[in-house]
N, C-alpha and C positions, 0 to 999 in steps of 0.2 A: 162875405166872400173876400172883399178887399183886405179886411183885417187878417184873415187866414193867410193871404198872400204875403202881407208885410211881416207877419209872425214867422213865416217860413224863411224869408230872406234875412230877418233878424237873427234867427238861429244859424243860418248858413254863414252869415258874416262872421259870427263868433267862431264857428268851426274852421273857417278859412284862416282866421288870425292865429288860432292855437295850433293849427297843423302846418303852418307855413315854415319854410326853411330860410327865409330872407326877411329883412326888415321891410322891404317894399311890399311884399305880399301880405305881411302882417298889417301894414298901414291900409292896404286895399280892403282887407277884411273888416278893419275898424270903421272904414268909411261906409261900407255896405251896411254894417250894423247900425251906424248913426242915421243914415238916410232911410232905413226901414223903421226906426223908432219914431222919427219926427211925425209921420202921418198918424201913427197910433196915439201920439200925445194930443194932437189938435182936436178941439171940439168947438164947432161953430157957435154954439150958444153960451160959451163960457169964456169971458174975457181973460180971466186968470190963467186958463189953460193956454190961450194964445201967447200970453206974456211968458209963461213958463217954457213954452216950446221955443220961442225966439231966444230966450236967455240960454237955454240948453244948447241950441244950434250954434250960437255965437261962441260959447265957451268951448264946445267940442271941436268946432272948426279951427279955433285958435290953437288948441292942443294938437290937432292933426297937422297943421302947418308947421309948428315947431318940431313935432316928431319927425316929419318927412325931411325938414331942413337939417336937423341934427344927425339923422341916420345917413343922409347923403354926404354931409361934411365928414362924418366918421369914416365912410368908405374912401373919401377923397384924401384924408390924412392917414390912411392905413399904413403908408410907407414909413410914417414917423412913429416909432415905437416908444415915444415919450410917455412916461407914467402920468404926467400932468394932463396931456391931451386925452388919454384913455379915461382917466377919472372924470375929467370935465364933461366929455360926451356921455358917459354913463350917467352922471348926475343930471344932465340936461334931458336925456331920454326918460329917466326915472321920474323927473318932475312933470313931464307931459303926461305920463301914464297916471301919476297921482292926481293931476288936475282932472283927467277924464273920470277917475273914480270919485273924486270929491274928498280926498284925504286932506287933513290940515297940513300946512297953512293955505292950501288951495281949495278950501271948502266953501268959499264965500257964496257960490252960486247954488249950492246943494239944497239948503233948507227952503230957500225961496222957490226953487223949481218944484220941490216936493209939494209945497203948499198949493200949487195950481193944478195938480194932477188928481185923477180918481184913484181908488185903491188898487185896481189892477195894474195901472201904469206905475204906481209907487212901488209895487212888488217887483216889477221888471227892472226898474231903475236901481233898487236897493240890492238886487241879487244878480240877475242875468247880465246886466250891463257891466258888472264888475269882473266877470269871469275872464274875458280876454285881456284887459289891462293887468289883472293880477297874475295871470300865467306868464305874460310877457315880462312883467316886473320880476318874477321869480328867477328869470335867466340872468338878471343883472345884480340883484341886491346882495350885499355882504354887510356884516356888522361893522359899521364905521360911524364917524361923527354925523354924517348926513342922515343915515338911517335912524340913528338914535334920536336926532332932533325931530324927525318925522313921527316916530313912534310916540315920543313924549308929548308933542304938540297935539297929535290926534286924540290921545286919551284925555288930555287936559281940556281941550276945546269941546270934545264930545260930551264930557261929563258936566262941565260948568255951563255949557250952552243950553242944556235941557232943564236947568234949575227952575226958571221962571216961565216955562212954556205952558200954554193952555191948549194949543193945537196939537192933536194927536199925530198929525203928519210931520210937524216940525220936531216933535218929541222923538219919533222914530228916525228922523233924519239925523239928529244929533247922536242918537243911540248907534246909528250906522257908522258915523264918523269915529265914535269911540271903539266900536268893534273892528274898524279898519286898522286902528293902531295895534290892537291885539293880533289881527291877521298878519300884519307886516312883521311883528315880533315872532309869530309862529313860523313865518316864511324864512326868516333868518336861521331858525333852529333846524327845521326839517321840512321836506316837501310834503310828506304824508300828514304832518301835523296841521299845516294850514289848510289842507284839503278837508280834513276831518272837521276843523273849526268852521270852515265855510259851509259844509253840509249841515251841521247842527244849527248854525245861524240861519240858514235858508229855511230849514224846517220850522224853527220857532217863529220866524218872520211870517211864513206862510200861514201858520195857525192863527197868529194874532190878526193878520190882515183879513183872513177869512171871517173872523168874528166881527171886526169893524165893518167890513163890507156888507155882511148879512144884515146888520142893524143900522147901517148908514150912520155910523158914529164918526164925527170929525173933530169934536172938542171934548174936553174933560167933563164939563158939566152935563153933557149929553150922556156920558157913561154913568154918571151918578144918578140922573133923573130917569132916563129911558129904561134903564135896567133895574129900576127900583123894585118892580114887581117880579123880576126874574132872578132870584137870588142864586140859583144854581149856575146860570149862565154868567153872572157877575163873578162868581167864585172861579169858574173855569178861565175867564178872561184875565183876572188878576194873578192867578197861579202861573199862567203862561207869561205874563208880563214880568213877574219876579224871576222866572226861569231865564228869560232873555237878559235880565240884569245880572245873572250869574250868582244867584243866592243858593248856597247849599241847603238841602240835598237835592236840588233840581238838576235836570239834564244840562242846563246852560252852564253849570259850574264845572262840568267835566273837561271841556276843552281849555278853559282858563286855568284849571288845575294843572293840566299837562303842559301848557305854555309856561307857567310859573316854574315848574320842575325843570323844563328844558333850558330856560333862561338862567336859572341858578347854576345849572351844570356847566354853562359856558362862561361863568363868572360875570354875569350882567346883573348884579344884585341891586345896584342903584336904580336902573331902569325898572326892574321888577317892583321895587318899593314904590316908585311913583305910580306905576300902572295899578297896583293894588289899592293905593290910597284914592286914586281917581275913580276906580270902580266902586269903592265904598260910597263916594259922593253920588254916583249914579244910582246905587242901591238905595241911598237915603231918599231920593225923590220918588223912586218906585214904591218903596214901603210907605212913604207919606201918602201917596195916592191910594194905596190899598187900604190903609187905616181910615182915610177919609171916606172911602166907599163903603166900608163894612161897619164902622163904629158909629157913624152919624146917621140920624134918622131924617131922610129927605122927604119933604111933602110931595105928593104926586099931583101934578097939574092935570086938569081934565083935558086941556087942549093938546097935551103931548100925545103924539101918535105912536102907539106901542106896536112895533113890528113883531108879530108873533112868529117865532122861528119855526121853520119846517123841521120834520123829523130828521131829514138828512143832515141839516146844518147842526142840529143838537148832537146827533150821534158822532159826526165828524169832530165837533168841538170837544166832546167827551174823550174820544180816542186820542186826539193830539195833546190835550191837556194831561191825560193819564201818562202818555209817553214822556212828556216834558217833566212831569212830577216824579215819576218812578224810574226814569231812564238811567239815572246814575246808580241807583240801587241794583237794577237789573244787570248793568254792565259789571258792577263789582261782584255780583253773584256768579255771572258767567265766567269772569276772570278767575275767581277762586276755584270753580269746578274744573276749569281747564288746567 
């Protein structure tokens, strides 16, 4: 019952932020959202969860203080129409929103916080908690040096950070940082484009986290060993993982394709080049995981508890994996017929 109450206020906080017509009411919505998520994160029997909650609260409180301070100062200096002051305040507000989302170079808290949460809270942190800051950020961002640095750092740190990870939660955290770089690049190009990217990213993340949560997988060796006797489920899992990485011809490639096309059309070829190279590094470790899972013969330990999946979880996994695998082909067919 309490969880339902906090989930309701979590959603209402985001809705207040994105429908507000002043920075103060946007700040108020962000605070309601933060204070609703804190009780959902805490777990009395898990010390990692308590640590993650405290870390998340301190970072978000710091970002909220700077956000309120900078928006107040911006109103105070509104009589001064200096370009320097305007750019400075826009950069300051954008930095606080990027800190709230966990985009590079303000990402230092994000992987550690993800490591202490259960899968449901990980999903909320990676998707819903980014909606309000992203929409507020879309009011401010233009393609300039600051935005370019944020995009490049996010894709570089997101791809290189996941190279040596064995924890699935940290792997998804660095993947999320990488996708944030792409989201910000899409935001500079078009409003509809970043919304489409975010919807597809949310769908792929939901399908992956559902599979991880069903079998209680938290580390890579668990996915190799526990799913050894369930080859079909393993196939669905790694197909969705490759789709999240943006491998053609899966659905995850569609928004990246559109972002590349839009960036080239506004003459941002250098940034596009860096983003594509870094995504290839991300794909490298996803493909390496998939090869390890499929091509190597793992011995099955007798003490490993195999969670037999229910019919619902198997059907849901098949549906989501099919959409992520065939989505791009279906979109192309629909576009051709139209």
